[in-house]
C-alpha positions as a printed Julia matrix, in Angstrom:
362×3 Matrix{Float64}:
 183.14  131.79  253.6
 185.6   134.8   252.93
 188.57  132.86  253.66
 189.45  129.52  252.88
 192.17  127.41  254.71
 193.86  124.2   253.53
 196.68  122.36  255.1
 198.79  119.48  254.03
 202.04  118.22  255.85
 203.85  121.31  256.54
 202.13  123.56  253.9
 199.51  126.12  255.04
 197.53  127.71  252.16
 194.98  130.55  252.81
 192.81  132.16  249.71
 190.24  134.81  250.26
 187.11  135.44  248.12
 188.92  137.47  245.56
 191.83  135.23  244.5
 194.68  136.68  246.74
 196.71  133.72  247.88
 199.21  133.01  250.84
 201.11  130.04  250.81
 203.37  129.09  253.73
 205.78  126.2   254.07
 207.11  125.66  257.63
 210.2   123.86  257.26
 212.79  122.94  260.19
 214.91  125.66  260.02
 212.98  128.02  257.28
 209.86  129.81  256.81
 208.83  130.02  252.97
 206.06  132.71  252.39
 204.68  132.71  248.84
 202.28  135.4   248.06
 199.9   135.44  244.85
 197.81  138.39  244.36
 194.53  138.08  242.41
 194.74  139.45  238.48
 193.1   142.57  239.46
 196.55  143.59  241.07
 198.24  143.41  237.95
 200.62  146.32  237.57
 199.55  147.67  240.78
 201.85  146.49  243.52
 205.18  147.63  244.46
 208.22  147.15  247.09
 210.66  144.33  247.12
 208.57  141.67  245.49
 208.21  144.28  242.46
 205.25  145.51  240.33
 203.52  142.62  239.24
 203.2   143.62  235.51
 204.79  140.53  233.91
 208.11  142.44  232.88
 211.13  141.56  235.1
 213.26  144.82  233.62
 211.49  147.27  235.81
 211.26  145.77  239.22
 214.32  147.06  240.75
 212.57  150.75  241.01
 214.36  152.93  243.49
 211.77  154.61  245.58
 211.55  158.43  245.62
 213.53  158.6   242.51
 212.07  156.62  240.21
 215.72  155.18  239.2
 215.63  151.65  237.55
 218.51  149.42  238.52
 219.61  147.08  235.61
 218.77  143.07  236.63
 222.51  142.46  236.48
 223.44  144.97  239.54
 225.61  143.73  242.28
 223.92  142.76  245.57
 225.51  145.66  247.21
 224.19  148.23  244.65
 220.55  146.41  245.1
 220.63  146.78  248.9
 222.26  150.45  249.09
 219.73  151.87  246.54
 216.83  149.77  246.04
 216.35  147.62  249.61
 217.3   151.19  251.43
 214.58  153.12  249.8
 211.99  150.44  250.72
 213.29  150.19  254.32
 210.45  150.44  257.44
 212.07  153.45  259.74
 209.14  153.45  261.99
 209.06  150.32  264.78
 204.94  150.82  264.52
 205.19  149.75  260.89
 207.32  146.8   261.66
 206.21  143.0   261.37
 208.92  142.34  264.27
 208.85  142.96  267.95
 210.29  145.9   269.3
 213.47  143.93  270.63
 214.05  142.57  267.08
 213.38  146.02  265.34
 216.69  147.28  263.6
 215.75  150.81  262.54
 217.9   151.74  259.68
 217.66  155.04  257.54
 219.37  155.83  254.49
 223.04  156.33  254.98
 222.94  154.83  258.34
 225.76  152.02  258.53
 224.16  150.5   261.65
 223.36  147.4   259.6
 224.96  145.91  256.19
 224.03  142.4   255.14
 226.46  140.05  253.92
 226.2   139.79  250.3
 226.06  136.25  248.51
 227.98  137.6   245.37
 230.82  138.69  247.53
 231.04  135.51  249.75
 233.99  133.24  249.35
 232.24  129.96  247.75
 235.55  127.87  248.04
 234.27  126.35  251.51
 230.92  126.22  250.29
 229.37  122.67  251.12
 228.7   120.04  247.96
 225.21  120.05  248.37
 224.88  123.69  247.43
 226.11  122.72  244.09
 227.71  126.28  243.9
 224.45  128.37  244.45
 225.97  131.8   245.89
 222.58  131.96  247.9
 223.03  128.56  249.43
 226.43  129.29  250.17
 225.27  132.34  252.08
 222.73  130.13  254.23
 225.47  127.59  254.89
 228.0   130.58  256.35
 225.12  131.5   258.41
 223.31  128.28  259.5
 225.44  125.32  258.59
 224.07  121.9   257.53
 220.5   122.59  258.58
 219.99  125.33  256.67
 221.8   124.01  253.46
 218.77  120.88  253.87
 215.96  123.86  254.53
 217.44  125.83  251.3
 217.21  122.66  249.1
 213.4   121.79  250.36
 212.43  125.28  250.04
 214.01  125.77  246.39
 212.08  122.24  245.35
 208.92  123.76  246.7
 209.12  126.95  245.08
 210.09  125.24  241.54
 206.83  123.18  242.11
 204.71  125.89  242.58
 206.23  127.78  239.53
 205.48  124.42  237.67
 202.13  124.15  238.22
 201.14  128.38  238.08
 199.74  129.91  234.93
 201.38  133.21  233.2
 199.43  136.26  233.31
 199.82  136.41  229.23
 199.33  132.77  229.05
 196.05  131.09  227.66
 194.35  129.01  230.08
 193.44  125.85  229.44
 189.46  125.51  229.09
 187.68  123.7   232.19
 184.84  120.87  232.37
 182.32  122.95  234.55
 180.23  119.55  234.6
 181.8   116.22  233.82
 180.7   113.0   235.82
 183.64  111.14  237.55
 182.06  108.22  238.09
 178.87  106.35  236.91
 177.21  103.35  237.99
 176.6   100.82  235.84
 173.48   97.81  236.5
 175.02   96.08  233.51
 171.93   95.43  232.1
 170.9    96.4   228.58
 168.59   98.65  226.91
 168.8   101.51  229.89
 168.33  104.74  229.32
 171.92  105.95  230.13
 171.9   110.11  229.95
 175.16  111.61  230.91
 176.2   115.32  230.46
 179.73  116.96  229.87
 180.09  121.02  229.89
 183.18  122.76  228.88
 183.88  126.47  229.31
 186.35  128.87  228.17
 186.51  132.72  227.64
 188.15  132.2   223.94
 185.49  129.92  223.3
 185.31  126.07  222.85
 185.89  124.61  219.22
 186.26  121.1   220.01
 184.18  118.88  222.59
 183.9   115.22  222.08
 184.06  111.52  223.96
 185.7   108.52  222.9
 182.55  106.45  223.29
 181.01  108.9   220.55
 180.05  108.06  216.93
 182.66  110.38  215.46
 185.6   108.95  217.51
 184.82  105.18  217.59
 181.98  104.4   215.67
 181.94  100.23  216.32
 181.56  101.39  220.11
 178.75  103.84  219.37
 176.77  101.14  217.46
 177.39   98.68  219.67
 175.89  100.46  222.6
 173.6   102.9   220.83
 175.72  105.63  221.86
 174.29  109.26  220.3
 176.44  112.46  221.42
 174.39  115.51  220.58
 176.69  118.93  220.8
 175.35  122.4   221.35
 177.42  125.81  221.84
 180.23  125.04  219.85
 182.06  128.38  219.14
 180.91  129.87  222.09
 182.17  130.16  225.95
 179.96  127.03  226.8
 179.44  124.14  225.01
 177.47  120.72  226.05
 178.09  117.24  225.07
 174.46  115.44  226.12
 175.37  111.94  225.72
 172.49  108.93  225.5
 173.28  105.06  225.61
 171.47  101.99  226.27
 174.87  100.48  227.47
 178.41  101.22  228.3
 181.24   98.9   228.81
 182.84   98.9   232.29
 186.07  100.58  232.88
 186.89  104.0   231.69
 186.49  106.51  228.81
 187.34  110.09  228.11
 186.18  113.17  226.89
 188.22  116.04  225.25
 187.7   119.73  224.61
 189.99  122.49  222.94
 189.69  126.11  222.98
 190.13  128.63  219.9
 193.93  129.12  220.72
 194.66  125.49  221.05
 194.73  124.79  224.68
 192.83  121.67  225.56
 191.67  119.38  228.81
 190.59  116.08  229.15
 187.93  114.27  231.33
 187.79  110.65  232.76
 184.75  109.04  233.55
 185.15  105.52  235.48
 182.16  103.22  234.79
 181.88  100.82  237.62
 179.29   97.83  238.52
 176.77   98.39  240.84
 177.72   95.78  243.79
 180.74   97.04  244.05
 180.18  100.84  245.05
 179.89  100.86  248.76
 182.34  103.45  248.86
 181.48  105.27  245.59
 180.6   108.53  247.42
 183.54  108.61  248.82
 185.91  107.6   245.79
 183.72  110.46  244.02
 185.17  113.13  246.51
 188.42  112.07  246.25
 189.02  114.9   243.31
 192.36  114.48  241.05
 193.61  116.67  238.95
 196.85  115.16  237.11
 198.77  117.18  234.65
 200.15  114.91  231.99
 202.15  117.26  230.61
 204.29  120.66  231.11
 201.34  123.27  232.77
 201.48  126.53  231.96
 204.48  129.02  233.43
 204.13  131.17  236.24
 203.56  135.11  235.84
 206.34  137.05  237.71
 207.87  139.99  238.59
 211.41  139.45  239.01
 214.07  137.3   237.91
 216.56  136.59  240.49
 217.22  132.73  242.03
 214.6   131.82  244.68
 214.67  131.34  247.65
 217.49  134.44  248.43
 215.16  137.17  247.09
 211.67  137.61  245.95
 211.52  136.09  242.66
 210.8   133.84  239.91
 211.69  133.43  236.27
 208.83  133.74  233.71
 209.01  131.21  231.09
 207.29  131.23  227.96
 204.08  129.13  227.43
 204.74  125.4   226.56
 202.73  123.37  223.91
 199.3   122.51  224.49
 198.42  120.72  227.96
 196.26  118.19  228.85
 194.72  117.3   232.41
 192.91  114.1   233.27
 190.28  114.94  235.9
 188.43  112.36  237.96
 186.03  114.35  239.34
 182.41  115.84  238.74
 183.82  119.54  238.07
 187.34  120.66  237.25
 188.06  124.18  238.76
 190.08  126.67  236.55
 192.16  128.83  238.85
 193.1   132.41  238.27
 196.39  133.25  236.93
 198.7   133.96  239.47
 202.08  136.06  240.63
 204.32  134.78  242.78
 206.17  136.71  245.23
 208.62  134.3   247.38
 209.91  135.37  251.0
 212.23  133.12  252.62
 214.18  133.87  255.92
 215.35  132.03  258.75
 212.72  130.57  261.45
 211.39  133.35  263.59
 210.04  132.75  267.1
 206.56  131.42  267.29
 205.29  134.81  268.12
 206.86  135.82  264.47
 205.37  133.07  262.47
 201.95  134.08  263.41
 202.9   137.55  263.16
 203.86  136.86  259.51
 200.96  134.92  258.49
 198.64  137.6   259.71
 200.07  140.1   258.15
 200.34  138.26  254.8
 197.14  137.57  254.94
 196.22  141.44  255.71
 198.23  142.06  252.4
 195.78  139.78  250.55
 192.72  141.31  252.26
 193.97  144.78  251.56
 194.21  144.44  248.13
């Protein structure tokens, strides 16, 4: 179980046991690779994707000289100094087949790219909205690449939106929270439910809306007691006992010492209407209801034409509703994004295997 691969629609995600993640989105005319090194790789990467230290200002470091180019440098200067210093000059080290390998050494003018900031955008398709990178794709691949660019940009933005910044506070997690409780409807049952909330910063609040401290009338009507232990530690337990429950749902809330919070939802259903209860309970739903934490990033240019994401400041408290027996907290990630025109099927596999090799090597 060292590697876990999941696929949905045209997206393949591979994660190793250490937390390195490779996400590949296969579009009609574009392949978008997103690589998220584990936390242990913080400030240990190098190359075109930056050094993964949360500071975008020092990512354009020229190999060999240590010079750091300003973020507003022209594309031509970045290519001549930064990109050329990272070039692979030996065929054996290239990801591409021999017939596609173009050796370029420092000072060699055999290959010079077209730079987006030097492009005449007057004839750029309206769908690009004046974005130079999109205009560049349009000039090289036409309307189909414009569509692919738009889809890829949206995919990257969604990943950014869901990711967690390295320096941001993670939400607490419900390590144990029943998503479904089957109730026969008979009074005087000895109902027992257990909720466990964990967070490295310590749990300061844990309660459910059927508990006496939240809803006295409900608790009195159904003889609900809520025994709390471990408050102020990394793991807090709420043991609920009741004689009866109302059909529907109730939620439990936890908060850590830094103010981040999470919410779990437990469905109470009738016993004779749960033929597919097991299947339902396996259908895990984790749905953010306000802005999640930001992505940790190493560069600051606009995706997907280069390998960057802009780091955002941490927003207000976020709440997550869960309908599952557990809610797994993902490690914070840093994203490096590579977008390129669709290669041959052979190169697809080669790119994926190389990305996985990177994840394993780190």
